[in-house]
Every structure is written in C-alpha cells, then in structure tokens.
N, C-alpha and C positions, 0 to 999 in steps of 0.2 A: 533461194534462201539458203544460207550456210547452215550446215548441221550444227546443232547446239553442242557445246562441250560438256563433258561429264561434270566438271565443277559447277557450270551454270544449272544443269539439271538438278544436281544434289542441293544446291542452294535454294532453288525454287521449292523442292519437296520439303526440306527441313523448315523453311519459312511457313509452309502450308500447315504443318502439324504443330506449329508453335514451339519448335525445338531450337536447340543451339548446335551449330555445326562444330564438330570436334575433330581434331587431327586424326584420331584413330578411325573415325567413320570415313573420312576422306581416303585414308590409306586402304581401308577395306574395300571401298567402292572401286578404287583404281585396280586393286588386285583381282576383284571379281570380274571386272570388265575385261581385263587381260586374259583371265582363264577362259571366259566365254568366247572371246575372239579367237583364241588359238586352240580351243577344244580340249584344254588340259583340265587337271583336277586340282582342287585347292582346299586346304584345311585352314580355317581362320579362327584363332582364339580372340574373342572380343569381349572384354570385361563388361560387367554391369554398368549401364549408363552410357555405353558407346553409341547406342542407336543403331544396332546392327541390322534391324529389319529394313531400314532405308538404305543401309550400306550394301544390301544385296538387291533390293527391289528396284532401285533407280537404274543401276547398270543393266539389270535383266530387262526392264521395260524399254530402255534405250536401244537394246540390241534388236528387239522386234520379233524374236522367235518365241515359240511356246515354251513356257517354263513351268515346272511343277515345283511347288514349295511344300515340303513335308515337315510337320512339326510333331512334337510329342504330346503337348498339352492342349486341352480345349481352350484355355485362356489365351494362348498365343494365336491359335486359329481364329478366334473371334476378334482379337485385336487387329490381325491382318485384314480380315474381310470387312469388319465394321468400321475400322478407323484408318489404319495405315494405307490400305489400297485405295479407298475412295478419295482420300485427300491427295494422295500421290498422283493418281491418274488425272485428277482435275488440275493439279498444279503443273503437270508436265504437258497437258494438252496443247496450250499455246505454243510451246517450244517444239514438241514432237509433231504437231499438226495431225494428231490422231488420238483417239480415246480408247485405249486397250480395255477389252472386256476381262472380267475375272469371275471366278466361281469357286465354291467349296464343294469337295466331293468326299464322301465317306462310304464305309461299307454298307451293304443293303440293310442290315438289321438296325441301322440308325434311323431309318425312315419308316414312317407310318405305312402299313400295308392296307390298302383300301379293301382288298379281298377279305382279309381277316376281319377288318372292322365291320363290314356289311354282311358277310356270309357266315362268320363264326369261326371257331377254332377246332381243328381235329381233336377228338377226344380219345384218349388211350383205351378206356374201358368199353366203349360202345362204338357201334358203327356210325359213320357220318360225322357231322359237325354239331357243336352245341353253341347256343347263344351265350357268350360270356357275360353280356349285360344282364341277362335274366338269371344266370347262375350265381352271380355275385350279389350279395345283399346290398341294397342301395345305401344302407347306413354304415357298411364296413369300409375300411380304408381302401380295399381293392375296388369295391363298387364305386366309391366316390372318384377314385383315380380314373376308372374306365369311363364314367359319365363325363368327366372333364375332357378326356381325349375325344369323345364323340362330338362334344361341342366345339372343341378346338379344330377338329377335322374340317369343319365348314368354313373356317376363317384363315387357316394357315396356307401360305403359298409354297412352303418348302416341305412340310411334313417331317422336318428334322427334329428329332427328339430334343435336342438342345435348345430349340426355339420355344419349347413348351415350358412356361414358368408359372408357378413353381413346378419343379420336376415331379415325376411319379416314380414309384418303386420299380425295380427290375422285374418283379413278378407281374405287375400290371402291364409293363411295356411288352413283355414276352407274349401277351395275349393279342397284341395288335401289330406285331412285326414278324418278319420271317428272315431266315438266313438265306444266303445265295443258293444253298442246296435245296431249300424248301420252296423257293420261288417257282411258280408255275411257268414263268416266262411271259413277256409282254404279249406275244402273239397268241398264247393260249388262255390268257386271263381276261375275264370280262371287264376288268378295270385297267387293262394295260395302257390304254390311251391316256389315262389320268394318273398313272403311277408316279409317285414322288421320286422314287429311286431312279426310274428311267429318265424323268425330266432333269434330275441332277446330272446324270451322265450326258444328256444332250447339251445342257448348258456348259459342261466342262469341255465338250468337243468343240464348242464355238468360242471358247475363251483363250486368251493369250496367257493368262496366269491361272493355274489351278492350285488351290490350297487343299492339301489333304493331310493325313496323319501317317505316322511311321508304320502302323499296322497294315494299312491299305497298300502302302509302298512295298511292304514285305510280301503281302499276298500277290501283288503284281509280279514280283521277282520270283517267288517260289513256285507258284502254281502254273506258270506257263501260259495261262489264259489271261490276256491283258485286261485289266480293269481300269487302267489309267489311259488317257489319250496319248498318242504319239507325242514325244516332246524332245527338244534338242538340248535343254538345260534342266538339270535337277539341283535344287538347293535344299539341303537338309539342315534345318535349324534344330536347336537342342540336340545336336548330333551325339553328345555323350550318352544319350538314351538309346541310340539306334540299335546297337548290338543286342541289348536285353529285349527290346521290342520285337526284333526279328526272331530271336530265340523263342520268345513266347508264342509267336505265330507258328513256328516250326515244331512246337511241342505237342505231342499227342497224349491223350489221357483216356483211360478205361476205368469205369467204376461199376460196381454191381447195379446201382440204381440206373445208370445210363443204359446198361445192357438190358435190364428188365423193361425199361421204357421202350426200347427197340422191339423186344418180344411182343409187348402189348400192342404196339402200333401195327406190327406186321400180321398179327394172328388172324385178323378178319379178312385179310387180302390174299392169303395163300392157302394151298391145300393143307390138309391136316398133317400129312407126313412131314412137310417142310416146317410147319409151325412147331411140331413136336420135337424135331431135330434141334431147332434153335432154343426151345425151352429147356431141353436136356443139357445143351451146351452151356446155357446161361446159369443153370443150377450148379453145374460142376465148377464153373469159374467163380461163382459167389462163395461156394464152400471153401475153395482154396484161398480166397482173399481174406476170409476170416482167420485163417491159420498163419498167414505170412507175417514175417517180421520186417519192420521198417528198415530201409537202407538200399544201397545200390546193389543191383543184381548183375555182377560181372558175367555170370553165366546164368541162363534161365533154368531154374530147377526143373527136373524132368516132368514132374506131375503138372506143374504150371504150364510148361511147354505143350504138353498134350491137351490141356484144357484150352489154351489159346488157339491151337490148331483146330480143335473141334469147333470152337467159336467162329474162327475164320471160315471153315468149310460150310458150317451151317448158315452163316450170313451169305455166302456165295450162292447156296441153294435157294435161299429166300429171295435174293435179288433177282435171280432168274425167274422164280415163280411169280414174283410181283409183276414182272414184265410180261408174263405169259397169260395171266388171268385177268378177266374183267368181271365186275359185279355191279350191275346197274342198280341194285337195291341199296348200295351205299350212297348216302347223300353227298353230293359234291365229291365224287370219287377221285377226281384228278388231284384235288388238294390233299385229301386223306392219303392217297397213294404217294404223293410227292414227299409228305412229311415222314411217312413210314420208311420210304426209300432212303431219305437223308439220314435217319437214325441208324438204319442197318448198315448203310455204306460207311458211315463214320466208325462204327464198331469194327467192321471188316478191315478197314484201312489201318487202324491202329493195331489190331491183332496181327495182321499180316506183317506190318512193319517190325513189330517186336519179335515175331517168330523168324523173320528173315535174318535177324541178328547182325546188322551191319556193324562193322568195327568203328564206324564214325558216329554211332548212336550210343547214348547212355540211357539205361533203363533202371528205374528205381521204384520202390514201393513206399507209400506214405500212409499213415493213419492219422486222421484229424478228428479231434473230439466232436466237432460239430458236423463235419461233412462225411465222416467215415473213411473207408479204405479206398485207395486209388493206385493204379499202376500208371506210371508216366514214362514217356520216351522223348528225348530231346537230342538235338545234334551236339556232338562233342564240341564243335566249333562252327560258326557261321561265316568265318572269314573267307573260305573258298567260295561259298555261295555268293557273298557280297562282291568279291573280286570279279567273278564271272558275270553276275547279273546286273550289278550296279554301275560298274565303271566301263562297260564294254562300248556302248554306242552313243554316249552323250558326255557333255562336260558336267562334272559334279563338283558342287561347292558344299562343304560341310562346315558348320559354324556352331560355336557354343562359347560360354564363358570359361569352360574347363575342357580343353583338349590337349594342353601341353602339360604332361605329367612327368615329374622328375626332371624337368628342364628341357624336354624335347617332345616332338609329336609322334615319335616312333612307336610308343606303347599303344596309343589309340590307333595309329595307322595299321599296326599288325593285327589288331582285333577286327579291322575292316578289310583285311586281306591285302594290305599294301606292304610292299617291301620297304626297308629303311629308305628314308628320303635320299634321293640322288642315285639310287641303285640303277644299274643299266641292265637292259634285257628287253628283247622284242615283245615278250609276253607279259611284261610288267607294266601296269598302269603308271604313267609318269605323274608325279604330284609334287607340290611344295606346301610347306606350312608357314604361316606368318602369325605373329602375335602383335595385334595392333594396340595392345595395352588397355588402360582404363582411364577415364577422366578423373578418377579418385586418387587422392594422395594417401595410399594405404599406410605408409609409415607414420603419418601424422594423425590419421583417423582411427587407427586400430592397433591393439596390442595382441600378440600371440603369446599366451602364457601356458607353460607346461608345468604341471604340479610334480616336479621331480622328486619331492620328498615322499610321495605316496608309495605304498608297496606295489610291486608289479601285479597287475590284475590276473587272477586265475579264472579259468573258465567257470562261469556260473557260481563263483565263490562269493562269500559274504564280504562286502567292501565297506566296513564301518568307517574307515579313514576317508574313503571317497565321499561318503554321505556327510561327514563332518565338514570336509572341504567345500562341498556343494552348498551346504547350509550357510557357511560364512561368506561365500561369494555372493549368494543371493541377498543376504542381509546388507552387504557392502553396496550392492548395486541398487538396493531399494526395490527389489522385484525385477521387472524388465528383462526376464531371462527366458531364452529358448533352450530347453534341455534336449539334446540329441543323444539317444541311447542306441547301443548296438543290438539290443533285443527288447521286445515288448515286455518281457518279464522284468528286465532291469528298470524300464520306465515306470512300470506299475509299483515295484517295490520302493523306488525313490519317491514317487508321488505320495504313496501311503505314509512313508516315514516323515517326509518333510511337511506334510499337512498337519501332523501332530506337533512337530518341532517349531514351525514358524507359521502359525495360523493367520497372522496378519497379512501374509502374502498368498492370495488365492492361487491354487495350482490346478490348471486344466490338464486333462490327460486324454491323449488320442484314444478314440474308440468310445468315449463317453458321450460325444456329440458328433455331428457331421464335421468333416475337416473344415468346410467353409465357415461353419458357426464358430468353431474353435479359434480359427485365425481372426475372425471378426471380433470376438470377445477379447482375445489377446491384444489386438491392436487398440481396442477402445479403452483399456484400463492399464496404465503404465505399471502399476504394482503387481499385475498378474504375471504368472509364469506359465509356460506351455511345455509339457513333456510329451515325448513320443519317439517314434522310430522311423523307419525308412522314408515314408513319404514326406516327413517334415525336413529331412536332410536336404530335400530338393524343392519342396513346394511352398515355402513361406516367403512372402515378399511384404515385409512390414518395415518401411522406412520410419525414421523418427525415434522418439524416446522410449517407445514401448519395447524395443529390442536393442538393449545395449550390452547384453552379456549372452554369448552363445557358448554353451557348455557341451563338450563331447565326453561321455563317460569313459570311453576307451577307443583305441584305434579299431575301426570297423572291419577287421579281417573277416573273410568268410568263415563260417563255422566249419570245424574239421569234418563234421558229419554231413555237410552239404554235398549231396551226391554229384551234382553237375560240376560244381567248382573243384571238388577233390579229383574227379575224373580228368578235368582239364589240366589241373596241376600235374597229375601223374603222367599224362600224355606229353606235356612239355619236358618233364624229366627224362622220359624214355627216349625223347628225340635229342637229348643232350643239352637241354636248356635248364634254366633255373625255375623250377616249379613254384617256389616260394614267391618269386617276383610276380607271377600271375595273380596271386592273392594280394600282393602289395599294390599292384596297379588298380585292382578293384577298390582297395581301401583308400588309395590316393584320390581316386575320382570322387568317392563319397565325401572324403574330408574336404576336398576343394569345393564341392557343392555346399557342404555344411558351413564352412567358413564364409562362403559367399552370402550367407543370410545376414551377416552383421552390417555391412556397409552397402546400403541400397540408394543413398542419396548423398550429395556433397556435404551436407551438414551432419551426417551421422558420425557418432563417436562410440567406441566401446572396446570390449575385450572378447577374444575367442580363447576359452580356457579348455585345454585338453588334460583330463584327469588321468593320464596314462604316462608314466615316466619314460616309457620306451621311445616316445617321440624325441626325447633329449638324450637317451642313453644307448639305444640300439643302433647297430650299424646302418640299418635301413631308414633310420629317422631322418637323415639328410635328404633322402629321396622323397619322402613324404612331405617334409617341410618345403622342398623346392616346388611342390605341386600347389602350394597354398599362396594366397595373396601375400605380398611383401610387407606384412605387418612388422612393427617393432617387436623384437623377441626378448622374452625374459623368463626366468624360472624363480624370480624373487616374489614370494607370496605376499609379503608386506607391501611392496611397491604396487602390486596389482590391486590390493584392497584399497590403498590410498587413491589410486587412479579411478577405480570404480566409484568410490565415495565422492570424489570431485566431479565426475561426470554426472552422477546422480544429483548432486547439489545444483549444478548448472541447469539440468533438466527441470528440477522442481522450481527453480527461480523463474524459468521461462514459462512453466505451467501457471505459476502464480500470477505472473504478469499478464498472461493470456486471459485468465479468469477475471482479473481486475479490469482489463480493457473491455 
C-alpha cells in the first residue's frame, strides 16, 4: 500500500471535525512536515480561524515519532484531548493503518492525592495528620467542597482537578493534593499503585502524542529531572505566552507567612537547637520585611543580606536535622516529614539564590494590600535557557496568531533565544518563520480607529476626554463593547463613571464575578459591555454581535516601576541595544492579542478603537500598527461613529428577525 500524502491525510482530518480546508492550514501543515522531517525549527503565525491545531497534528501523527504538544490554556488542552485528537486519530486510522495513542500530562499538584484523601493532611501546629473532613464544618463551603471530592474520588478515572465539575476552591484542593516535593514517591506510598499522577505519567510514556502545558514544559527544561517522556518533536501552541510562563516557573518568592509555615512544620521533627535557630532567623527576616520599601533591589541592603544568610544557614541545619532524626510518636511520620522538608527546602533555595546575587537575576520587594510583603527573584532573561534546553535535541514548532511583531519574527525569536532569521553559526539553532495568514478579510471586516484628537495620556492621570470618547463610542455601538484597560484601576474608574452616565448599557467589571461567568454574560446580552485588564486582552472568544467594539484605553507599555521589565530594558541598553523597544515589543504583543478579540468568525464586523494618540503620532506607532491585523485605518471620529451605528443597526435587524422566527 502506498504511503498516503499529506493533502489526503489533512482532508480526512478536516472532514472528520466538520471543518473547511483553508489555504493557510495546508501551507502550515506542509511547513510543519518539512521541519519535522529535517529536524529544524519553525515559527508559524496562523491567524484566528486557520485551524492551526490540525495544521500541526496531522503532519505530527503522519511522521510517527512521539510528539509533545504544550499549550498555555486549559481550554485548548481540553479541545485537543477531547475533540481534535480523537476525531483526527479515527479519521487517519484507515490511511495510516495504525491508531496512535494520546494522553494529557500535568504537574503533580493537578491530580488528587489518595494518601492525602484517606490519611489526612499534615497539620502545622500539632504532630501528625488531621482529618480535613472532620475539621471542616459540613455546612461550610470548604466542607461541602471536600465531601464532593471524596464522592468524586470513587468515580474518577483520572483524578485530574479539571475533570471535577463544578470546580472547587484552591483552599479545598490544597487539602487533597501535593506538590512534587511533598510527594512520598510511589514506592513509599501505601497508595502508590493507584496514584493518579503516576498513572498519568505511565499513559504518557505509552502515547505517541502527549498534551501538556507551558509550565510543565518549563519545569522539564529548568529542573534537569525529566518529567516529560523522551520525544523527537515539540510543538508549542499559544507560543506568544511561553516566555512569561517560563519566567513564572523560574521565579522564586519569599514571604514571612511562607517562612513561618516552614518553621511550624519543622519544629516537631528536629532538635530544639535547630528549631530555635530557624525561629530566630524567621523573626529577623519578618522584622526587616515590615520595614522595606517596594521596588527593585539592585544591591541587597546589608541588614537584609544578613537576615537572608541567617535564614539560609538555619534552613540548612534543619534539613540535616530532619534527615538525622526519627520520631515514631508522630502519626504518618513520612508524610509529615516530607511536607516539612519541602517547605524548608523551598525557603532555603530562594534565600540562597538571592544571597548568591547572580548578575542574571532581578530581585525586588513587593507589598500587596491583601497578601502582604514578599521578596521575589526572577531571571533577567530566559532566552539563554530556552536556546539551550528547548532547541537542542528535537525539532521545535512554535505557533500562535501573534508571533510576527513589527513585520517580522525576530522580536519573538530573540525572546526565545534565537538569533535573527537566517543567521549563520554552528551553535545557533537554525529556524525559519512563516505567516500563513488568516481566512478573514480584515480590511472589510474591521476598522482600526485611533482617537488622535485626545490629549496624550499621562501616567495614572485623570482622562476626562477619554471617558467622553468611550461613552460616545459605546452609545454608537449600542453596547457590544469589550474594554481593554492597561491597569485595573483604569478599568474600575471607567466602569464606575460610565455606569452612571449610560445606565441603559450594563457594564460588567473583571473581578466582580469569575472570568467564565463574565464572558458568558457578556456573550448572552448584546447591549452589555465588559471592562477589564490583562487576562481579557488574551482570553475572550466571543464571535457574533455581542463584541463589535474593542476599546484599548492606551498603549499597554510596561509600567516604569515594573522591576523585571525595567531591569530587562536597562540590560538591553547597557548591551548597546534599544531598551525602549523591549517595552514596545511587550506592548505590540498585547495589542495584537487584544485586537484579535474583534474578528472571531467570518461574519464578524466591528471597530478596534485605540484611545491613545501615540499610535498615530509617535515614531514607534508604525511598529505597533504593523503588529496588528490589517484593518482599515482611520482617525476620523465621525466616520467611526457612523460605521458603529450602521453595524449596530444590522445586528439589531438580525436579532429582531431571529426573535420573530
């Protein structure tokens, strides 16, 4: 039997999912197949509606080697495992003459821990474990969540938190899950043979396609101990998120609460001298954290440095003492010891990292109204780490709707540790970037409007003219507005003001309900508006008439007092580069994602309104505009109002016809 061609396979898969084959999808599949065949690396920009998941799954399955697919969002992971992969595998089976296995793999804390469930949770204040089900009142939210988990444990096959619906609070889940550091290990645990996390790992080892998340991919790269099975191909979807997710995994944090928790957990397991040493160090650290001022610490103050060294040394003593002593009077001593060790080791590692003072790390102090003071340390850049760990021994395909910023892939490539496309060098990963376009006609479906007449926005300044403009735009659009703000404070002020100005248009505000509920309610009522900040720039998929106006209050440059971003910009300048463009790249990525909320289907029409004159007047405006979909561009406010009113009229006519029918 002759080997089926890629077009045959793609056609079978697209038919199976009820889709339509698109030129961009075909181009993507061919490029992915070529990269896998020759072991090279590929960046693919594929606009919304391209069908990019089949564009990479089909060539990957056809090749026959193990592939890891890493995504940023739970929604895409579920789509791949529950819809795209089952249908694709079945459709390709007659042609490939095999049925590839696939599995999802997450970090250990995402799975129900049977030891915790049945034996209890280590308690900080007392020896041994306590029964969380008895401790929580059955009528409380916590108690109800825990009882639901206990019932669910008898029926679930995966133990995956995301399979528990409706979900439960983080506090409740923490009672029935463990981190990798807290885990006893399958060989030492009475429930090792039934462990959901271990079963997930075994399924992944036997599967041709393993779907995971960016965080687990980062852990696999950073920590050196492999958590993913060996694989020949890595596909990173939603790749615009990868750098921030890897940075998050590589960031350490110390808080007084975290340190005191480690003290309590270790106190009953070590000798009095070691416990007192850690207690004294913790008190010294907490005292200094109350005095510190927020901001980057380019040099660690002397007194804080001494406090961190004392904490590091005390943790080292306790770690040795925990290993040297046994106390059979402690109920389920191994579990209690393991949790205490995990807490102390984490404090030790972060304290040591900060005191070592690597030039590649950024350290800063934060004070949060709700969570209190914290000390954080993050890598100046993860590009070197990604170049070394991600691109070394496998073919890597990275794809997203927004990878081409300012007209090329080099900005995103640099953040991933890649030299400019086409650069020569034995130690440089070779890659190429392709833009397969979008099935949407952006120039006919959308308008990019810049409110050039508004005053230049000042940081945290009162923008009465912007609120006037926003009010008029929403009225012209008949509601139907997604408001993307550069700060939560800006979103709150706008929501408060416009609720009083235009009460006929309900305004939902991020934080007042869960994100899922907000988006559901926004989609259900066309006259409703939704205001919010960062997660809305990237997390809203509402095709149709409920979202016909996307407003950005201003260009989302990083705040000047953002410690990590300002440190990165300074490092670029010291190396002879343009530090400002590092911030512009960040803004371009967010704006491209935000503008992508407007057109989600072939029938969508609307306006992206940027209420910041700099997009039209500043020198860097052309770079930012080149990163956005190719909408028809205007600064004519009257024309935009007429267009919005016309789009609104068409939508209302369609809605009336639908109700009549």
